[in-house]
VMD Tcl script that draws the C-alpha trace (Angstrom):
set ca {
  {24.64 21.46 -0.57}
  {23.65 19.30 2.39}
  {22.50 21.32 5.39}
  {21.84 18.36 7.65}
  {22.18 14.61 7.62}
  {24.78 12.57 5.83}
  {26.63 13.72 2.78}
  {25.83 11.98 -0.50}
  {29.33 10.47 -0.44}
  {28.77 8.94 3.01}
  {25.40 7.53 1.93}
  {27.09 6.02 -1.14}
  {29.71 4.38 1.11}
  {26.98 2.89 3.30}
  {25.01 1.64 0.30}
  {27.97 0.10 -1.50}
  {29.15 -1.64 1.68}
  {25.66 -3.02 2.26}
  {25.61 -4.35 -1.31}
  {28.99 -6.01 -0.78}
  {27.67 -7.51 2.47}
  {24.53 -8.71 0.67}
  {22.24 -6.76 3.01}
  {18.66 -6.29 1.89}
  {17.84 -3.37 4.16}
  {20.09 -0.36 4.01}
  {19.61 2.16 6.79}
  {21.38 5.49 6.59}
  {19.74 6.84 9.73}
  {19.15 4.84 12.89}
  {17.14 7.52 14.66}
  {14.88 6.05 17.36}
  {11.74 7.49 15.70}
  {12.33 5.33 12.62}
  {12.87 2.27 14.77}
  {9.57 2.98 16.55}
  {7.70 3.30 13.22}
  {9.20 0.06 11.86}
  {8.45 -1.78 15.10}
  {4.80 -0.65 15.02}
  {4.45 -1.78 11.40}
  {6.09 -5.14 12.07}
  {3.81 -5.75 15.05}
  {0.79 -5.07 12.85}
  {2.06 -7.61 10.32}
  {2.73 -10.20 13.02}
  {-0.79 -9.76 14.42}
  {-2.17 -10.61 10.98}
  {-0.65 -14.09 11.32}
  {-2.66 -14.61 14.49}
  {-6.00 -13.79 12.88}
  {-8.47 -16.51 12.11}
  {-8.52 -16.71 8.33}
  {-11.33 -19.22 8.07}
  {-14.58 -18.06 6.53}
  {-17.34 -17.59 9.02}
}
mol new
graphics top color blue
foreach p $ca { graphics top sphere $p radius 0.5 }
foreach p [lrange $ca 0 end-1] q [lrange $ca 1 end] { graphics top cylinder $p $q radius 0.2 }
display resetview
């Protein structure tokens, strides 16, 4: 029994629609905390592209 969040059936609907739409990322919760975590991680990755990779 699900006490909170989406039901398994609703998650299945979201997943199958994403597959039909050829989406790589499937989000079943768009809570702002998750967006903040993903944004922080992406910024860290983007900063790595700016680093000087030459040997010193």
